PAVEXKE-19073 format. One record per residue: residue number from 1; residue in one letter; x, y, z of N, C-alpha, C, O in turn. Coordinates in pm, whole numbers, m for minus. Example, Ala and Ser with C-alpha at 12.3 -4.5 7.8 and 13.67 -1.06 7.14 Angstrom:
BEGIN
site seq 1&type a&n_X 1319&n_Y m569&n_Z 780&ca_X 1230&ca_Y m450&ca_Z 780&c_X 1320&c_Y m330&c_Z 780&o_X 1424&o_Y m332&o_Z 846
site seq 2&type s&n_X 1285&n_Y m225&n_Z 708&ca_X 1367&ca_Y m106&ca_Z 714&c_X 1290&c_Y 3&c_Z 787&o_X 1341&o_Y 114&o_Z 804
//
This chain:
BEGIN
site seq 1&type m&n_X m2663&n_Y 5261&n_Z m10204&ca_X m2586&ca_Y 5381&ca_Z m10180&c_X m2438&c_Y 5342&c_Z m10166&o_X m2404&o_Y 5247&o_Z m10095
site seq 2&type q&n_X m2354&n_Y 5414&n_Z m10233&ca_X m2213&ca_Y 5378&ca_Z m10233&c_X m2141&c_Y 5430&c_Z m10109&o_X m2188&o_Y 5520&o_Z m10040
site seq 3&type s&n_X m2025&n_Y 5371&n_Z m10085&ca_X m1939&ca_Y 5411&ca_Z m9975&c_X m1906&c_Y 5559&c_Z m9988&o_X m1899&o_Y 5612&o_Z m10099
site seq 4&type a&n_X m1886&n_Y 5626&n_Z m9876&ca_X m1856&ca_Y 5769&ca_Z m9878&c_X m1729&c_Y 5799&c_Z m9957&o_X m1718&o_Y 5903&o_Z m10022
site seq 5&type m&n_X m1631&n_Y 5706&n_Z m9949&ca_X m1502&ca_Y 5729&ca_Z m10013&c_X m1468&c_Y 5611&c_Z m10103&o_X m1474&o_Y 5496&o_Z m10061
site seq 6&type d&n_X m1431&n_Y 5641&n_Z m10228&ca_X m1384&ca_Y 5539&ca_Z m10321&c_X m1232&c_Y 5539&c_Z m10310&o_X m1164&o_Y 5623&o_Z m10371
site seq 7&type e&n_X m1179&n_Y 5445&n_Z m10233&ca_X m1035&ca_Y 5444&ca_Z m10205&c_X m951&c_Y 5425&c_Z m10330&o_X m844&o_Y 5485&o_Z m10342
site seq 8&type s&n_X m996&n_Y 5343&n_Z m10422&ca_X m915&ca_Y 5322&ca_Z m10543&c_X m910&c_Y 5449&c_Z m10627&o_X m805&o_Y 5481&o_Z m10683
site seq 9&type a&n_X m1020&n_Y 5522&n_Z m10636&ca_X m1020&ca_Y 5649&ca_Z m10709&c_X m930&c_Y 5751&c_Z m10639&o_X m857&o_Y 5826&o_Z m10704
site seq 10&type y&n_X m935&n_Y 5751&n_Z m10506&ca_X m849&ca_Y 5840&ca_Z m10429&c_X m702&c_Y 5813&c_Z m10461&o_X m627&o_Y 5906&o_Z m10493
site seq 11&type h&n_X m661&n_Y 5687&n_Z m10453&ca_X m521&ca_Y 5653&ca_Z m10475&c_X m477&c_Y 5680&c_Z m10619&o_X m363&o_Y 5720&o_Z m10642
site seq 12&type e&n_X m567&n_Y 5660&n_Z m10714&ca_X m536&ca_Y 5690&ca_Z m10854&c_X m512&c_Y 5840&c_Z m10873&o_X m415&o_Y 5880&o_Z m10938
site seq 13&type m&n_X m600&n_Y 5921&n_Z m10817&ca_X m585&ca_Y 6067&ca_Z m10830&c_X m461&c_Y 6116&c_Z m10756&o_X m391&o_Y 6206&o_Z m10803
site seq 14&type k&n_X m435&n_Y 6056&n_Z m10642&ca_X m317&ca_Y 6093&ca_Z m10563&c_X m190&c_Y 6064&c_Z m10642&o_X m98&o_Y 6146&o_Z m10642
site seq 15&type s&n_X m183&n_Y 5951&n_Z m10707&ca_X m63&ca_Y 5917&ca_Z m10783&c_X m48&c_Y 6007&c_Z m10906&o_X 64&o_Y 6038&o_Z m10946
site seq 16&type m&n_X m157&n_Y 6048&n_Z m10965&ca_X m151&ca_Y 6136&ca_Z m11083&c_X m105&c_Y 6277&c_Z m11045&o_X m31&o_Y 6340&o_Z m11121
site seq 17&type m&n_X m149&n_Y 6326&n_Z m10930&ca_X m120&ca_Y 6464&ca_Z m10891&c_X 11&c_Y 6479&c_Z m10812&o_X 66&o_Y 6589&o_Z m10804
site seq 18&type g&n_X 59&n_Y 6372&n_Z m10754&ca_X 184&ca_Y 6379&ca_Z m10679&c_X 170&c_Y 6465&c_Z m10554&o_X 69&o_Y 6461&o_Z m10484
site seq 19&type d&n_X 274&n_Y 6543&n_Z m10527&ca_X 279&ca_Y 6624&ca_Z m10405&c_X 169&c_Y 6730&c_Z m10397&o_X 129&o_Y 6769&o_Z m10287
site seq 20&type a&n_X 121&n_Y 6776&n_Z m10510&ca_X 15&ca_Y 6877&ca_Z m10512&c_X m114&c_Y 6825&c_Z m10447&o_X m199&o_Y 6902&o_Z m10403
site seq 21&type y&n_X m126&n_Y 6694&n_Z m10443&ca_X m249&ca_Y 6636&ca_Z m10388&c_X m265&c_Y 6668&c_Z m10239&o_X m377&o_Y 6678&o_Z m10189
site seq 22&type r&n_X m153&n_Y 6684&n_Z m10169&ca_X m159&ca_Y 6717&ca_Z m10026&c_X m235&c_Y 6849&c_Z m10004&o_X m310&o_Y 6862&o_Z m9908
site seq 23&type d&n_X m215&n_Y 6945&n_Z m10094&ca_X m286&ca_Y 7073&ca_Z m10083&c_X m437&c_Y 7054&c_Z m10101&o_X m517&o_Y 7117&o_Z m10032
site seq 24&type v&n_X m474&n_Y 6965&n_Z m10194&ca_X m615&ca_Y 6937&ca_Z m10217&c_X m677&c_Y 6875&c_Z m10091&o_X m787&o_Y 6912&o_Z m10050
site seq 25&type i&n_X m606&n_Y 6781&n_Z m10030&ca_X m654&ca_Y 6716&ca_Z m9909&c_X m667&c_Y 6816&c_Z m9795&o_X m767&o_Y 6819&o_Z m9725
site seq 26&type d&n_X m564&n_Y 6900&n_Z m9778&ca_X m569&ca_Y 7002&ca_Z m9672&c_X m689&c_Y 7093&c_Z m9690&o_X m758&o_Y 7127&o_Z m9593
site seq 27&type l&n_X m715&n_Y 7132&n_Z m9814&ca_X m829&ca_Y 7220&ca_Z m9842&c_X m961&c_Y 7151&c_Z m9808&o_X m1050&o_Y 7212&o_Z m9748
site seq 28&type c&n_X m973&n_Y 7025&n_Z m9845&ca_X m1096&ca_Y 6950&ca_Z m9814&c_X m1115&c_Y 6938&c_Z m9663&o_X m1226&o_Y 6958&o_Z m9612
site seq 29&type l&n_X m1008&n_Y 6905&n_Z m9592&ca_X m1019&ca_Y 6891&ca_Z m9446&c_X m1057&c_Y 7023&c_Z m9380&o_X m1123&o_Y 7024&o_Z m9275
site seq 30&type q&n_X m1018&n_Y 7133&n_Z m9439&ca_X m1052&ca_Y 7263&ca_Z m9386&c_X m1195&c_Y 7303&c_Z m9422&o_X m1268&o_Y 7357&o_Z m9338
site seq 31&type t&n_X m1236&n_Y 7277&n_Z m9545&ca_X m1365&ca_Y 7330&ca_Z m9591&c_X m1485&c_Y 7242&c_Z m9561&o_X m1596&o_Y 7293&o_Z m9549
site seq 32&type f&n_X m1467&n_Y 7111&n_Z m9550&ca_X m1582&ca_Y 7025&ca_Z m9524&c_X m1658&c_Y 7065&c_Z m9397&o_X m1780&o_Y 7076&o_Z m9401
site seq 33&type p&n_X m1590&n_Y 7088&n_Z m9284&ca_X m1664&ca_Y 7130&ca_Z m9165&c_X m1730&c_Y 7267&c_Z m9182&o_X m1839&o_Y 7290&o_Z m9132
site seq 34&type e&n_X m1663&n_Y 7357&n_Z m9254&ca_X m1720&ca_Y 7489&ca_Z m9279&c_X m1848&c_Y 7477&c_Z m9362&o_X m1948&o_Y 7544&o_Z m9333
site seq 35&type q&n_X m1844&n_Y 7393&n_Z m9464&ca_X m1961&ca_Y 7378&ca_Z m9549&c_X m2076&c_Y 7312&c_Z m9475&o_X m2192&o_Y 7350&o_Z m9493
site seq 36&type l&n_X m2046&n_Y 7215&n_Z m9390&ca_X m2151&ca_Y 7154&ca_Z m9309&c_X m2212&c_Y 7257&c_Z m9214&o_X m2333&o_Y 7260&o_Z m9195
site seq 37&type s&n_X m2128&n_Y 7340&n_Z m9156&ca_X m2177&ca_Y 7446&ca_Z m9067&c_X m2266&c_Y 7544&c_Z m9144&o_X m2367&o_Y 7589&o_Z m9091
site seq 38&type q&n_X m2229&n_Y 7576&n_Z m9267&ca_X m2311&ca_Y 7665&ca_Z m9349&c_X m2445&c_Y 7602&c_Z m9384&o_X m2547&o_Y 7672&o_Z m9392
site seq 39&type i&n_X m2446&n_Y 7472&n_Z m9403&ca_X m2573&ca_Y 7402&ca_Z m9429&c_X m2662&c_Y 7412&c_Z m9306&o_X m2781&o_Y 7444&o_Z m9316
site seq 40&type h&n_X m2605&n_Y 7386&n_Z m9188&ca_X m2682&ca_Y 7397&ca_Z m9064&c_X m2733&c_Y 7540&c_Z m9043&o_X m2848&o_Y 7560&o_Z m9006
site seq 41&type d&n_X m2645&n_Y 7638&n_Z m9066&ca_X m2686&ca_Y 7778&ca_Z m9050&c_X m2800&c_Y 7812&c_Z m9144&o_X m2897&o_Y 7876&o_Z m9104
site seq 42&type g&n_X m2789&n_Y 7769&n_Z m9269&ca_X m2894&ca_Y 7796&ca_Z m9366&c_X m3026&c_Y 7732&c_Z m9326&o_X m3133&o_Y 7791&o_Z m9344
site seq 43&type m&n_X m3018&n_Y 7612&n_Z m9271&ca_X m3139&ca_Y 7545&ca_Z m9223&c_X m3200&c_Y 7623&c_Z m9107&o_X m3322&o_Y 7645&o_Z m9103
site seq 44&type n&n_X m3116&n_Y 7666&n_Z m9013&ca_X m3165&ca_Y 7740&ca_Z m8896&c_X m3225&c_Y 7875&c_Z m8935&o_X m3316&o_Y 7924&o_Z m8869
site seq 45&type e&n_X m3173&n_Y 7934&n_Z m9042&ca_X m3222&ca_Y 8064&ca_Z m9089&c_X m3331&c_Y 8049&c_Z m9195&o_X m3380&o_Y 8149&o_Z m9248
site seq 46&type n&n_X m3369&n_Y 7926&n_Z m9225&ca_X m3467&ca_Y 7896&ca_Z m9330&c_X m3426&c_Y 7959&c_Z m9463&o_X m3508&o_Y 8019&o_Z m9533
site seq 47&type n&n_X m3297&n_Y 7946&n_Z m9496&ca_X m3241&ca_Y 8005&ca_Z m9616&c_X m3199&c_Y 7893&c_Z m9712&o_X m3086&o_Y 7844&o_Z m9708
site seq 48&type a&n_X m3292&n_Y 7855&n_Z m9798&ca_X m3266&ca_Y 7744&ca_Z m9892&c_X m3150&c_Y 7775&c_Z m9985&o_X m3075&o_Y 7685&o_Z m10021
site seq 49&type e&n_X m3134&n_Y 7900&n_Z m10025&ca_X m3026&ca_Y 7937&ca_Z m10116&c_X m2890&c_Y 7913&c_Z m10051&o_X m2796&o_Y 7866&o_Z m10116
site seq 50&type s&n_X m2878&n_Y 7945&n_Z m9924&ca_X m2754&ca_Y 7922&ca_Z m9851&c_X m2724&c_Y 7773&c_Z m9837&o_X m2610&o_Y 7729&o_Z m9853
site seq 51&type v&n_X m2827&n_Y 7695&n_Z m9808&ca_X m2812&ca_Y 7550&ca_Z m9798&c_X m2768&c_Y 7494&c_Z m9933&o_X m2676&o_Y 7412&o_Z m9940
site seq 52&type f&n_X m2834&n_Y 7538&n_Z m10038&ca_X m2801&ca_Y 7492&ca_Z m10173&c_X m2655&c_Y 7522&c_Z m10207&o_X m2582&o_Y 7435&o_Z m10254
site seq 53&type a&n_X m2612&n_Y 7647&n_Z m10183&ca_X m2477&ca_Y 7688&ca_Z m10219&c_X m2372&c_Y 7606&c_Z m10145&o_X m2274&o_Y 7561&o_Z m10204
site seq 54&type a&n_X m2391&n_Y 7586&n_Z m10017&ca_X m2294&ca_Y 7509&ca_Z m9937&c_X m2291&c_Y 7363&c_Z m9980&o_X m2184&o_Y 7304&o_Z m9993
site seq 55&type a&n_X m2407&n_Y 7304&n_Z m10002&ca_X m2413&ca_Y 7164&ca_Z m10045&c_X m2351&c_Y 7148&c_Z m10183&o_X m2285&o_Y 7048&o_Z m10211
site seq 56&type h&n_X m2372&n_Y 7245&n_Z m10269&ca_X m2316&ca_Y 7240&ca_Z m10404&c_X m2162&c_Y 7247&c_Z m10399&o_X m2094&o_Y 7171&o_Z m10468
site seq 57&type r&n_X m2109&n_Y 7338&n_Z m10319&ca_X m1963&ca_Y 7348&ca_Z m10305&c_X m1905&c_Y 7219&c_Z m10249&o_X m1800&o_Y 7172&o_Z m10294
site seq 58&type l&n_X m1973&n_Y 7163&n_Z m10151&ca_X m1927&ca_Y 7037&ca_Z m10091&c_X m1925&c_Y 6926&c_Z m10197&o_X m1828&o_Y 6853&o_Z m10209
site seq 59&type k&n_X m2033&n_Y 6916&n_Z m10271&ca_X m2043&ca_Y 6813&ca_Z m10376&c_X m1933&c_Y 6829&c_Z m10479&o_X m1872&o_Y 6731&o_Z m10521
site seq 60&type s&n_X m1907&n_Y 6951&n_Z m10518&ca_X m1806&ca_Y 6977&ca_Z m10621&c_X m1666&c_Y 6937&c_Z m10577&o_X m1588&o_Y 6886&o_Z m10658
site seq 61&type a&n_X m1635&n_Y 6958&n_Z m10452&ca_X m1501&ca_Y 6925&ca_Z m10401&c_X m1478&c_Y 6775&c_Z m10393&o_X m1364&o_Y 6729&o_Z m10399
site seq 62&type c&n_X m1583&n_Y 6699&n_Z m10379&ca_X m1571&ca_Y 6555&ca_Z m10358&c_X m1511&c_Y 6480&c_Z m10477&o_X m1439&o_Y 6382&o_Z m10458
site seq 63&type g&n_X m1540&n_Y 6524&n_Z m10596&ca_X m1491&ca_Y 6455&ca_Z m10714&c_X m1341&c_Y 6453&c_Z m10724&o_X m1283&o_Y 6358&o_Z m10778
site seq 64&type s&n_X m1277&n_Y 6556&n_Z m10674&ca_X m1132&ca_Y 6566&ca_Z m10687&c_X m1057&c_Y 6472&c_Z m10595&o_X m936&o_Y 6453&o_Z m10609
site seq 65&type i&n_X m1128&n_Y 6412&n_Z m10499&ca_X m1061&ca_Y 6320&ca_Z m10405&c_X m1121&c_Y 6180&c_Z m10408&o_X m1077&o_Y 6093&o_Z m10332
site seq 66&type g&n_X m1219&n_Y 6157&n_Z m10492&ca_X m1279&ca_Y 6024&ca_Z m10500&c_X m1385&c_Y 5998&c_Z m10394&o_X m1418&o_Y 5882&o_Z m10367
site seq 67&type a&n_X m1439&n_Y 6103&n_Z m10335&ca_X m1542&ca_Y 6087&ca_Z m10232&c_X m1680&c_Y 6090&c_Z m10298&o_X m1762&o_Y 6179&o_Z m10273
site seq 68&type y&n_X m1704&n_Y 5990&n_Z m10382&ca_X m1826&ca_Y 5990&ca_Z m10463&c_X m1951&c_Y 5966&c_Z m10379&o_X m2057&o_Y 6022&o_Z m10410
site seq 69&type g&n_X m1942&n_Y 5886&n_Z m10275&ca_X m2056&ca_Y 5865&ca_Z m10187&c_X m2092&c_Y 5991&c_Z m10111&o_X m2210&o_Y 6021&o_Z m10092
site seq 70&type l&n_X m1990&n_Y 6064&n_Z m10068&ca_X m2015&ca_Y 6192&ca_Z m10001&c_X m2080&c_Y 6290&c_Z m10099&o_X m2172&o_Y 6363&o_Z m10062
site seq 71&type a&n_X m2032&n_Y 6290&n_Z m10222&ca_X m2092&ca_Y 6377&ca_Z m10324&c_X m2239&c_Y 6343&c_Z m10346&o_X m2322&o_Y 6432&o_Z m10363
site seq 72&type e&n_X m2270&n_Y 6216&n_Z m10345&ca_X m2408&ca_Y 6169&ca_Z m10363&c_X m2498&c_Y 6221&c_Z m10249&o_X m2611&o_Y 6265&o_Z m10273
site seq 73&type r&n_X m2446&n_Y 6216&n_Z m10128&ca_X m2524&ca_Y 6263&ca_Z m10013&c_X m2538&c_Y 6415&c_Z m10012&o_X m2642&o_Y 6469&o_Z m9974
site seq 74&type a&n_X m2432&n_Y 6485&n_Z m10054&ca_X m2439&ca_Y 6631&ca_Z m10065&c_X m2540&c_Y 6670&c_Z m10173&o_X m2612&o_Y 6769&o_Z m10158
site seq 75&type q&n_X m2545&n_Y 6593&n_Z m10280&ca_X m2639&ca_Y 6623&ca_Z m10387&c_X m2784&c_Y 6606&c_Z m10339&o_X m2872&o_Y 6682&o_Z m10379
site seq 76&type a&n_X m2808&n_Y 6508&n_Z m10253&ca_X m2943&ca_Y 6489&ca_Z m10200&c_X m2988&c_Y 6613&c_Z m10123&o_X m3102&o_Y 6657&o_Z m10135
site seq 77&type v&n_X m2897&n_Y 6670&n_Z m10043&ca_X m2928&ca_Y 6793&ca_Z m9969&c_X m2945&c_Y 6909&c_Z m10067&o_X m3038&o_Y 6989&o_Z m10054
site seq 78&type e&n_X m2857&n_Y 6916&n_Z m10163&ca_X m2862&ca_Y 7021&ca_Z m10264&c_X m2996&c_Y 7021&c_Z m10337&o_X m3055&o_Y 7127&o_Z m10360
site seq 79&type l&n_X m3045&n_Y 6904&n_Z m10374&ca_X m3171&ca_Y 6895&ca_Z m10448&c_X m3290&c_Y 6942&c_Z m10366&o_X m3381&o_Y 7007&o_Z m10418
site seq 80&type h&n_X m3291&n_Y 6909&n_Z m10237&ca_X m3399&ca_Y 6959&ca_Z m10150&c_X m3397&c_Y 7111&c_Z m10146&o_X m3502&o_Y 7176&o_Z m10157
site seq 81&type a&n_X m3279&n_Y 7168&n_Z m10132&ca_X m3267&ca_Y 7313&ca_Z m10124&c_X m3300&c_Y 7379&c_Z m10258&o_X m3357&o_Y 7488&o_Z m10261
site seq 82&type r&n_X m3264&n_Y 7314&n_Z m10368&ca_X m3294&ca_Y 7368&ca_Z m10501&c_X m3444&c_Y 7383&c_Z m10519&o_X m3491&o_Y 7474&o_Z m10589
site seq 83&type e&n_X m3520&n_Y 7294&n_Z m10457&ca_X m3666&ca_Y 7301&ca_Z m10465&c_X m3722&c_Y 7411&c_Z m10376&o_X m3844&o_Y 7429&o_Z m10369
site seq 84&type g&n_X m3633&n_Y 7484&n_Z m10307&ca_X m3677&ca_Y 7598&ca_Z m10228&c_X m3699&c_Y 7569&c_Z m10081&o_X m3753&o_Y 7653&o_Z m10009
site seq 85&type s&n_X m3658&n_Y 7452&n_Z m10035&ca_X m3680&ca_Y 7418&ca_Z m9895&c_X m3547&c_Y 7409&c_Z m9820&o_X m3454&o_Y 7340&o_Z m9863
site seq 86&type a&n_X m3540&n_Y 7480&n_Z m9708&ca_X m3424&ca_Y 7470&ca_Z m9619&c_X m3449&c_Y 7364&c_Z m9513&o_X m3365&o_Y 7341&o_Z m9426
site seq 87&type d&n_X m3565&n_Y 7301&n_Z m9519&ca_X m3602&ca_Y 7196&ca_Z m9423&c_X m3554&c_Y 7062&c_Z m9480&o_X m3630&o_Y 6990&o_Z m9545
site seq 88&type i&n_X m3429&n_Y 7030&n_Z m9453&ca_X m3368&ca_Y 6909&ca_Z m9506&c_X m3412&c_Y 6790&c_Z m9420&o_X m3404&o_Y 6798&o_Z m9297
site seq 89&type p&n_X m3458&n_Y 6682&n_Z m9481&ca_X m3500&ca_Y 6564&ca_Z m9403&c_X m3386&c_Y 6515&c_Z m9312&o_X m3269&o_Y 6515&o_Z m9350
site seq 90&type a&n_X m3423&n_Y 6474&n_Z m9193&ca_X m3325&ca_Y 6432&ca_Z m9093&c_X m3237&c_Y 6318&c_Z m9143&o_X m3117&o_Y 6316&o_Z m9115
site seq 91&type d&n_X m3295&n_Y 6224&n_Z m9217&ca_X m3213&ca_Y 6112&ca_Z m9265&c_X m3111&c_Y 6157&c_Z m9369&o_X m3000&o_Y 6104&o_Z m9373
site seq 92&type a&n_X m3146&n_Y 6253&n_Z m9453&ca_X m3051&ca_Y 6305&ca_Z m9553&c_X m2938&c_Y 6381&c_Z m9485&o_X m2822&o_Y 6370&o_Z m9525
site seq 93&type l&n_X m2973&n_Y 6458&n_Z m9384&ca_X m2871&ca_Y 6534&ca_Z m9311&c_X m2779&c_Y 6440&c_Z m9233&o_X m2658&o_Y 6459&o_Z m9231
site seq 94&type a&n_X m2837&n_Y 6341&n_Z m9170&ca_X m2757&ca_Y 6243&ca_Z m9094&c_X m2663&c_Y 6166&c_Z m9187&o_X m2548&o_Y 6140&o_Z m9151
site seq 95&type a&n_X m2711&n_Y 6129&n_Z m9304&ca_X m2628&ca_Y 6057&ca_Z m9401&c_X m2511&c_Y 6145&c_Z m9446&o_X m2399&o_Y 6096&o_Z m9462
site seq 96&type l&n_X m2538&n_Y 6272&n_Z m9467&ca_X m2434&ca_Y 6366&ca_Z m9507&c_X m2329&c_Y 6380&c_Z m9396&o_X m2209&o_Y 6376&o_Z m9423
site seq 97&type e&n_X m2375&n_Y 6397&n_Z m9275&ca_X m2283&ca_Y 6413&ca_Z m9161&c_X m2196&c_Y 6289&c_Z m9142&o_X m2076&o_Y 6300&o_Z m9117
site seq 98&type t&n_X m2256&n_Y 6173&n_Z m9153&ca_X m2181&ca_Y 6047&ca_Z m9140&c_X m2077&c_Y 6035&c_Z m9250&o_X m1963&o_Y 5995&o_Z m9223
site seq 99&type a&n_X m2115&n_Y 6069&n_Z m9372&ca_X m2022&ca_Y 6059&ca_Z m9484&c_X m1905&c_Y 6157&c_Z m9468&o_X m1791&o_Y 6123&o_Z m9498
site seq 100&type i&n_X m1933&n_Y 6277&n_Z m9420&ca_X m1825&ca_Y 6374&ca_Z m9396&c_X m1729&c_Y 6320&c_Z m9292&o_X m1607&o_Y 6331&o_Z m9307
site seq 101&type t&n_X m1783&n_Y 6261&n_Z m9186&ca_X m1697&ca_Y 6203&ca_Z m9083&c_X m1611&c_Y 6091&c_Z m9140&o_X m1491&o_Y 6085&o_Z m9113
site seq 102&type e&n_X m1671&n_Y 6003&n_Z m9219&ca_X m1596&ca_Y 5892&ca_Z m9279&c_X m1484&c_Y 5941&c_Z m9370&o_X m1371&o_Y 5893&o_Z m9362
site seq 103&type v&n_X m1515&n_Y 6037&n_Z m9455&ca_X m1415&ca_Y 6089&ca_Z m9549&c_X m1306&c_Y 6164&c_Z m9473&o_X m1187&o_Y 6149&o_Z m9504
site seq 104&type t&n_X m1343&n_Y 6243&n_Z m9376&ca_X m1245&ca_Y 6318&ca_Z m9297&c_X m1152&c_Y 6223&c_Z m9224&o_X m1030&o_Y 6243&o_Z m9224
site seq 105&type t&n_X m1206&n_Y 6120&n_Z m9164&ca_X m1123&ca_Y 6021&ca_Z m9094&c_X m1027&c_Y 5954&c_Z m9191&o_X m909&o_Y 5938&o_Z m9161
site seq 106&type f&n_X m1077&n_Y 5915&n_Z m9308&ca_X m993&ca_Y 5852&ca_Z m9409&c_X m879&c_Y 5945&c_Z m9450&o_X m763&o_Y 5904&o_Z m9456
site seq 107&type l&n_X m912&n_Y 6072&n_Z m9479&ca_X m810&ca_Y 6166&ca_Z m9524&c_X m706&c_Y 6192&c_Z m9415&o_X m587&o_Y 6203&o_Z m9444
site seq 108&type q&n_X m750&n_Y 6203&n_Z m9293&ca_X m656&ca_Y 6224&ca_Z m9182&c_X m562&c_Y 6105&c_Z m9166&o_X m443&o_Y 6122&o_Z m9139
site seq 109&type q&n_X m614&n_Y 5985&n_Z m9183&ca_X m530&ca_Y 5865&ca_Z m9172&c_X m430&c_Y 5860&c_Z m9287&o_X m316&o_Y 5817&o_Z m9269
site seq 110&type e&n_X m472&n_Y 5903&n_Z m9405&ca_X m383&ca_Y 5904&ca_Z m9521&c_X m271&c_Y 6005&c_Z m9504&o_X m161&o_Y 5985&o_Z m9556
site seq 111&type q&n_X m297&n_Y 6111&n_Z m9434&ca_X m195&ca_Y 6214&ca_Z m9414&c_X m95&c_Y 6177&c_Z m9306&o_X 16&o_Y 6231&o_Z m9305
site seq 112&type a&n_X m132&n_Y 6086&n_Z m9217&ca_X m45&ca_Y 6051&ca_Z m9105&c_X 82&c_Y 5981&c_Z m9150&o_X 165&o_Y 5945&o_Z m9067
//
């Protein structure tokens, strides 16, 4: 399993996008906790479609910042929900939460 954040990909994308990249980072820092909360809510409501949608949005956002490991973990949750289950395995959920924390910490440090 790869690292939550690919730092070289992040820096490459940041240099290509210039100042606009700050907006992308701000959006990720704002939406990642919201999407995780939506995944938890969907699990609590036994709503696989809600879990799928939130995990899919999270996965999609990761590519733009080089968070390929986080995308991989979001996809694992997404696939469980796609199969119709809102009962996400504890290890998959824990891996996703850890990856979100790692990426969020990295992005916050980069913004400082």
